[in-house]
MARGUNU-199060 format. One record per residue (C-alpha): residue number from 1; x, y, z; residue in three letters. Coordinates in pm, 1 decimal. Layout:
# MARGUNU-199060
{node NUM, {X, Y, Z}, "ALA"}
...
# end
This chain:
# MARGUNU-199060
{node 1, {10114.5, -1466.8, 16135.8}, "MET"}
{node 2, {10278.6, -1666.1, 16431.2}, "ARG"}
{node 3, {10161.4, -1990.6, 16229.5}, "LEU"}
{node 4, {10276.5, -1831.4, 15895.6}, "LEU"}
{node 5, {10632.9, -1763.9, 16014.6}, "ILE"}
{node 6, {10635.9, -2133.7, 16146.5}, "PHE"}
{node 7, {10521.6, -2241.4, 15816.5}, "ALA"}
{node 8, {10760.7, -2054.3, 15596.9}, "LEU"}
{node 9, {11048.5, -2118.3, 15856.9}, "GLY"}
{node 10, {11016.9, -2501.7, 15851.3}, "PHE"}
{node 11, {10989.2, -2539.0, 15480.5}, "ILE"}
{node 12, {11300.0, -2259.0, 15454.4}, "THR"}
{node 13, {11522.7, -2510.9, 15631.8}, "PHE"}
{node 14, {11354.3, -2803.1, 15474.8}, "SER"}
{node 15, {11497.9, -2708.5, 15143.7}, "LEU"}
{node 16, {11874.2, -2593.4, 15313.6}, "VAL"}
{node 17, {11947.9, -2885.7, 15466.6}, "GLN"}
{node 18, {11807.4, -3102.8, 15117.5}, "TYR"}
{node 19, {12002.9, -2909.4, 14893.4}, "ILE"}
{node 20, {12356.5, -2886.4, 15140.9}, "ALA"}
{node 21, {12277.2, -3158.6, 15454.6}, "PRO"}
{node 22, {12519.3, -3188.9, 15720.8}, "PHE"}
{node 23, {12521.7, -3547.3, 15668.2}, "LYS"}
{node 24, {12337.2, -3735.0, 15382.4}, "ARG"}
{node 25, {12048.6, -3984.6, 15499.3}, "LYS"}
{node 26, {11735.7, -4153.8, 15441.4}, "THR"}
{node 27, {11422.5, -4003.3, 15398.5}, "PHE"}
{node 28, {11205.6, -4176.3, 15710.1}, "ASN"}
{node 29, {10829.7, -4078.5, 15611.8}, "LYS"}
{node 30, {10722.9, -4272.8, 15951.9}, "LYS"}
{node 31, {10948.1, -4060.0, 16167.7}, "ARG"}
{node 32, {10906.4, -3728.6, 15976.0}, "LEU"}
{node 33, {10496.3, -3811.6, 16089.5}, "GLY"}
{node 34, {10558.1, -3885.9, 16431.2}, "LEU"}
{node 35, {10778.3, -3575.6, 16482.6}, "ASN"}
{node 36, {10467.6, -3362.9, 16320.9}, "LEU"}
{node 37, {10201.8, -3586.4, 16502.7}, "SER"}
{node 38, {10389.7, -3488.4, 16873.1}, "LEU"}
{node 39, {10436.3, -3098.1, 16710.3}, "GLY"}
{node 40, {10065.7, -3121.0, 16677.6}, "LEU"}
{node 41, {10020.7, -3263.4, 17009.0}, "SER"}
{node 42, {10188.3, -2994.6, 17188.5}, "GLY"}
{node 43, {10025.4, -2704.5, 16953.9}, "ALA"}
{node 44, {9728.9, -2831.3, 17091.4}, "LEU"}
{node 45, {9827.1, -2829.4, 17473.4}, "VAL"}
{node 46, {9962.6, -2513.3, 17436.9}, "THR"}
{node 47, {9599.8, -2404.4, 17273.0}, "LYS"}
{node 48, {9418.5, -2571.0, 17617.7}, "VAL"}
{node 49, {9636.8, -2401.6, 17817.1}, "LEU"}
{node 50, {9684.5, -2074.1, 17734.9}, "THR"}
{node 51, {9345.5, -2055.8, 17485.1}, "PRO"}
{node 52, {9388.0, -1639.9, 17453.1}, "ILE"}
{node 53, {9782.3, -1682.6, 17457.0}, "GLY"}
{node 54, {10047.8, -1561.5, 17627.3}, "LEU"}
{node 55, {10110.6, -1221.1, 17427.8}, "ALA"}
{node 56, {9754.0, -1147.2, 17552.4}, "ALA"}
{node 57, {9834.6, -1282.9, 17899.4}, "LEU"}
{node 58, {10084.6, -998.0, 17892.7}, "ALA"}
{node 59, {9880.7, -730.6, 17783.3}, "ALA"}
{node 60, {9638.2, -781.3, 18032.4}, "SER"}
{node 61, {9881.4, -768.8, 18344.7}, "ASP"}
{node 62, {9994.3, -417.8, 18162.4}, "GLN"}
{node 63, {10019.7, -306.4, 18529.8}, "LYS"}
{node 64, {10152.7, -537.5, 18732.4}, "ASP"}
{node 65, {10448.2, -730.4, 18781.9}, "GLY"}
{node 66, {10795.2, -616.9, 18892.9}, "LEU"}
{node 67, {10974.8, -462.4, 18617.3}, "LEU"}
{node 68, {10616.4, -220.7, 18618.9}, "ASN"}
{node 69, {10772.0, -54.7, 18968.2}, "LEU"}
{node 70, {10973.0, 141.8, 18768.1}, "ILE"}
{node 71, {10975.6, 393.3, 18393.7}, "GLU"}
{node 72, {11092.4, 198.2, 18137.1}, "LEU"}
{node 73, {11107.5, 284.7, 17777.1}, "PRO"}
{node 74, {10908.4, 52.9, 17572.3}, "ASP"}
{node 75, {11224.6, -53.1, 17380.9}, "SER"}
{node 76, {11423.6, -142.4, 17659.4}, "LEU"}
{node 77, {11085.3, -350.4, 17835.8}, "LEU"}
{node 78, {11093.6, -554.3, 17486.3}, "LEU"}
{node 79, {11462.7, -636.7, 17522.4}, "ILE"}
{node 80, {11446.9, -737.8, 17883.9}, "ILE"}
{node 81, {11120.6, -923.0, 17801.5}, "THR"}
{node 82, {11339.1, -1153.9, 17524.0}, "ILE"}
{node 83, {11642.5, -1211.7, 17777.6}, "LEU"}
{node 84, {11428.6, -1300.6, 18068.0}, "ILE"}
{node 85, {11208.2, -1552.6, 17849.6}, "LEU"}
{node 86, {11526.3, -1684.5, 17679.0}, "ASP"}
{node 87, {11685.8, -1702.9, 18018.2}, "LEU"}
{node 88, {11390.1, -1899.5, 18168.2}, "GLY"}
{node 89, {11429.5, -2152.4, 17901.7}, "VAL"}
{node 90, {11784.8, -2236.1, 17952.0}, "PHE"}
{node 91, {11716.4, -2227.0, 18297.9}, "ILE"}
{node 92, {11389.0, -2496.5, 18256.6}, "GLN"}
{node 93, {11637.7, -2691.4, 18022.4}, "HIS"}
{node 94, {11849.8, -2740.3, 18267.6}, "ILE"}
{node 95, {11621.7, -2850.4, 18542.8}, "ILE"}
{node 96, {11504.7, -3096.3, 18271.8}, "PHE"}
{node 97, {11839.5, -3252.7, 18221.5}, "HIS"}
{node 98, {11896.3, -3268.5, 18643.4}, "LYS"}
{node 99, {11549.7, -3388.7, 18786.4}, "VAL"}
{node 100, {11500.3, -3761.7, 18689.8}, "SER"}
{node 101, {11121.6, -3754.5, 18671.3}, "PHE"}
{node 102, {11106.3, -3414.8, 18440.4}, "LEU"}
{node 103, {11411.8, -3636.9, 18213.2}, "TRP"}
{node 104, {11202.9, -3871.9, 18128.5}, "ASN"}
{node 105, {10958.3, -3625.4, 17983.1}, "ILE"}
{node 106, {11262.5, -3440.9, 17781.2}, "HIS"}
{node 107, {11427.7, -3724.2, 17668.4}, "ALA"}
{node 108, {11138.4, -3779.7, 17424.6}, "ILE"}
{node 109, {11341.1, -3490.5, 17252.6}, "HIS"}
{node 110, {11677.5, -3706.7, 17271.2}, "HIS"}
{node 111, {11559.9, -3990.6, 17157.0}, "SER"}
{node 112, {11562.1, -3884.6, 16811.5}, "ASP"}
{node 113, {11821.3, -4056.5, 16633.5}, "THR"}
{node 114, {11857.8, -3837.7, 16328.1}, "HIS"}
{node 115, {11939.4, -3463.6, 16363.3}, "LEU"}
{node 116, {11702.2, -3249.9, 16106.9}, "ASP"}
{node 117, {11455.0, -2925.2, 16119.5}, "VAL"}
{node 118, {11197.1, -3192.0, 16267.1}, "SER"}
{node 119, {11379.4, -3291.4, 16585.4}, "SER"}
{node 120, {11253.7, -2930.0, 16692.6}, "ALA"}
{node 121, {10922.8, -3014.0, 16693.6}, "LEU"}
{node 122, {10991.2, -3366.0, 16870.4}, "ARG"}
{node 123, {10878.2, -3266.5, 17271.9}, "PHE"}
{node 124, {10644.8, -3460.1, 17485.0}, "HIS"}
{node 125, {10307.7, -3263.2, 17541.8}, "PRO"}
{node 126, {10353.2, -3258.8, 17871.7}, "LEU"}
{node 127, {10718.6, -3079.5, 17890.4}, "GLU"}
{node 128, {10511.9, -2845.5, 17623.5}, "ILE"}
{node 129, {10250.9, -2748.0, 17881.0}, "GLY"}
{node 130, {10484.8, -2747.9, 18159.6}, "LEU"}
{node 131, {10707.7, -2465.6, 17942.3}, "SER"}
{node 132, {10394.5, -2275.1, 17898.4}, "VAL"}
{node 133, {10340.4, -2278.3, 18272.0}, "GLY"}
{node 134, {10649.6, -2147.4, 18319.1}, "ILE"}
{node 135, {10673.5, -1895.2, 18091.9}, "LYS"}
{node 136, {10269.6, -1751.5, 18177.7}, "ALA"}
{node 137, {10453.6, -1735.3, 18543.1}, "ALA"}
{node 138, {10755.2, -1533.6, 18373.1}, "LEU"}
{node 139, {10497.8, -1288.7, 18254.5}, "ILE"}
{node 140, {10294.2, -1222.4, 18565.2}, "LEU"}
{node 141, {10608.5, -1223.0, 18821.7}, "ILE"}
{node 142, {10748.4, -932.5, 18594.6}, "PHE"}
{node 143, {10505.9, -782.0, 18408.4}, "GLY"}
{node 144, {10634.3, -883.0, 18089.3}, "LEU"}
{node 145, {10608.4, -650.6, 17764.6}, "SER"}
{node 146, {10302.7, -783.5, 17512.8}, "ALA"}
{node 147, {10468.9, -747.3, 17191.4}, "VAL"}
{node 148, {10815.7, -879.4, 17345.7}, "GLY"}
{node 149, {10636.2, -1219.2, 17453.3}, "VAL"}
{node 150, {10524.4, -1190.1, 17041.7}, "ILE"}
{node 151, {10884.8, -1206.7, 16948.7}, "ILE"}
{node 152, {11047.8, -1384.9, 17121.4}, "PHE"}
{node 153, {10789.8, -1641.2, 17033.4}, "GLU"}
{node 154, {10908.4, -1621.3, 16699.2}, "VAL"}
{node 155, {11257.8, -1579.2, 16776.3}, "LEU"}
{node 156, {11244.0, -1952.7, 16997.9}, "LEU"}
{node 157, {11028.9, -2131.2, 16715.5}, "ASN"}
{node 158, {11277.2, -2015.5, 16427.5}, "LEU"}
{node 159, {11578.7, -2048.3, 16660.1}, "SER"}
{node 160, {11453.8, -2446.9, 16738.9}, "ALA"}
{node 161, {11429.1, -2495.9, 16357.1}, "MET"}
{node 162, {11743.1, -2371.3, 16258.2}, "PHE"}
{node 163, {11978.9, -2527.9, 16533.3}, "ASN"}
{node 164, {11816.2, -2864.4, 16488.3}, "HIS"}
{node 165, {11864.8, -2833.3, 16116.8}, "SER"}
{node 166, {12080.9, -3083.0, 15931.2}, "ASN"}
{node 167, {12294.1, -2835.0, 15767.6}, "PHE"}
{node 168, {12637.4, -2683.8, 15857.4}, "GLN"}
{node 169, {12766.3, -2291.3, 15856.9}, "LEU"}
{node 170, {13114.8, -2263.7, 15737.4}, "LYS"}
{node 171, {13428.9, -2111.5, 15914.8}, "GLY"}
{node 172, {13393.1, -1793.9, 16044.9}, "LYS"}
{node 173, {13049.2, -1761.4, 15968.7}, "VAL"}
{node 174, {12958.4, -2043.4, 16198.8}, "GLU"}
{node 175, {13229.7, -1882.6, 16462.2}, "LYS"}
{node 176, {13111.3, -1547.4, 16493.7}, "TYR"}
{node 177, {12744.0, -1653.0, 16485.4}, "LEU"}
{node 178, {12772.6, -1899.3, 16796.0}, "ARG"}
{node 179, {12897.0, -1603.0, 16995.6}, "LEU"}
{node 180, {12545.4, -1448.2, 16970.1}, "ILE"}
{node 181, {12292.7, -1712.8, 16888.8}, "ILE"}
{node 182, {12269.9, -2103.3, 16919.2}, "VAL"}
{node 183, {12392.6, -2246.3, 16567.0}, "THR"}
{node 184, {12339.0, -2607.3, 16408.6}, "PRO"}
{node 185, {12727.2, -2675.7, 16552.2}, "ASP"}
{node 186, {12651.0, -2555.4, 16893.5}, "PHE"}
{node 187, {12319.3, -2725.4, 16953.1}, "HIS"}
{node 188, {12460.5, -3045.3, 16746.5}, "ARG"}
{node 189, {12665.7, -3145.0, 17058.0}, "VAL"}
{node 190, {12390.1, -3134.8, 17304.8}, "HIS"}
{node 191, {12232.7, -3461.2, 17102.6}, "HIS"}
{node 192, {12547.4, -3674.3, 17127.4}, "HIS"}
{node 193, {12466.8, -3959.5, 17348.4}, "PRO"}
{node 194, {12776.8, -3908.5, 17561.6}, "ASP"}
{node 195, {12630.5, -3751.6, 17902.6}, "LYS"}
{node 196, {12934.6, -3520.4, 17882.8}, "GLY"}
{node 197, {12772.9, -3377.4, 17539.7}, "ASN"}
{node 198, {12464.1, -3428.0, 17625.9}, "THR"}
{node 199, {12481.6, -3249.9, 17970.6}, "ASN"}
{node 200, {12610.2, -2915.3, 17786.9}, "SER"}
{node 201, {12487.6, -2649.3, 17565.4}, "ASN"}
{node 202, {12171.0, -2605.5, 17657.5}, "TYR"}
{node 203, {12096.1, -2301.9, 17494.7}, "GLY"}
{node 204, {11779.2, -2272.0, 17269.3}, "PHE"}
{node 205, {11778.6, -1918.4, 17105.3}, "PHE"}
{node 206, {12113.8, -1712.2, 17229.0}, "LEU"}
{node 207, {12437.6, -1872.5, 17311.9}, "SER"}
{node 208, {12550.6, -1614.0, 17578.3}, "LEU"}
{node 209, {12365.2, -1796.3, 17889.2}, "TRP"}
{node 210, {12586.5, -2123.0, 17830.3}, "ASP"}
{node 211, {12906.9, -1900.4, 17880.7}, "ARG"}
{node 212, {12773.0, -1727.6, 18168.3}, "ILE"}
{node 213, {12685.0, -2079.3, 18372.5}, "PHE"}
{node 214, {12950.3, -2222.7, 18236.9}, "MET"}
{node 215, {12751.5, -2518.8, 18021.0}, "THR"}
{node 216, {12953.7, -2426.2, 17717.5}, "LYS"}
{node 217, {13091.3, -2716.5, 17496.6}, "ASN"}
{node 218, {13292.6, -2606.8, 17163.1}, "ASN"}
{node 219, {13356.9, -2978.4, 17096.3}, "ASP"}
{node 220, {13220.5, -3049.1, 16699.4}, "ILE"}
{node 221, {13027.8, -3331.1, 16652.9}, "VAL"}
{node 222, {13139.1, -3466.6, 16333.2}, "ASN"}
{node 223, {12956.5, -3799.1, 16329.3}, "SER"}
{node 224, {12564.9, -3892.2, 16249.7}, "SER"}
{node 225, {12566.1, -4058.8, 16613.3}, "ASP"}
{node 226, {12250.1, -3879.2, 16770.5}, "PHE"}
{node 227, {12008.8, -4001.9, 17034.0}, "GLY"}
{node 228, {12033.5, -4190.0, 17400.4}, "LEU"}
{node 229, {12165.3, -4572.1, 17446.3}, "ASP"}
{node 230, {11922.1, -4647.5, 17683.5}, "HIS"}
{node 231, {11641.1, -4520.5, 17491.7}, "PHE"}
{node 232, {11412.2, -4866.5, 17424.8}, "PRO"}
{node 233, {11379.0, -4902.9, 17055.0}, "LYS"}
{node 234, {11052.5, -5029.1, 17041.2}, "GLU"}
{node 235, {10956.0, -4724.6, 17135.3}, "SER"}
{node 236, {11123.1, -4481.0, 16879.9}, "LEU"}
{node 237, {10896.3, -4497.4, 16617.4}, "GLY"}
{node 238, {10581.6, -4570.0, 16829.4}, "ASN"}
{node 239, {10326.6, -4220.9, 16891.1}, "TYR"}
{node 240, {10175.3, -4399.6, 17255.5}, "TRP"}
{node 241, {10449.0, -4533.0, 17333.6}, "LYS"}
{node 242, {10675.3, -4228.9, 17365.8}, "LEU"}
{node 243, {10333.4, -4064.7, 17534.9}, "LEU"}
{node 244, {10401.6, -4322.6, 17777.4}, "ALA"}
{node 245, {10755.3, -4367.9, 17873.5}, "TYR"}
{node 246, {10813.9, -4088.2, 18119.1}, "PRO"}
{node 247, {10534.3, -4294.3, 18326.4}, "PHE"}
{node 248, {10644.2, -4631.5, 18237.7}, "SER"}
{node 249, {11014.2, -4632.0, 18359.6}, "ARG"}
{node 250, {11234.7, -4465.4, 18561.0}, "GLN"}
{node 251, {11571.7, -4315.4, 18446.2}, "ARG"}
{node 252, {11858.9, -4128.5, 18571.4}, "LYS"}
{node 253, {11959.8, -3797.6, 18361.5}, "PRO"}
# end
């Protein structure tokens, strides 16, 4: 079911950005293939690390964890699960920007010189593996809801595809929607090569964390200038060089 939702989301956002793009750009089949290959590699890593799935891990931990020390209605536990996981992903994102070696892994995502729905798949498999480990730890520590874990994973995937898509919401729709979730305009700033922009707007799903932790940046990026100035051009279109990049050189975040 999750794979079906992902496929429908990918197709939907691809059509929307084709019909009403934020910026017109030449279709690059090689870049799309590279991003899809990285996405598939990440999916394989996830299956190896958690063959039973994060939701099954949560279901097996029903009586353990901090949240099970108190009686909570299922609906409230579900909401808390989503909030804890989203905050965990947010903090993980900041750490990947602040720690040099982790930044070199995350830089694969930021190296994309265009932003569209396929950019949501452009992550180094090692980053996906570390993220799975962090979410698994949160599930075990807090005793999170299995249903909440499933819902969060679907929301996270759809949100990542949505906020990386090459389209722009207009006027009040975008203004009010960004108060709740991360919109394409809100996240687009994060992919601008200027360091002040790159180190802001870390949210993936809920935008409230950036307001709470004062990392919100209200700038609007009206250009198609994305990527990293320091990233070697010879590695941009090469799958194996991207995989090797974190181990071949060290760059400060």
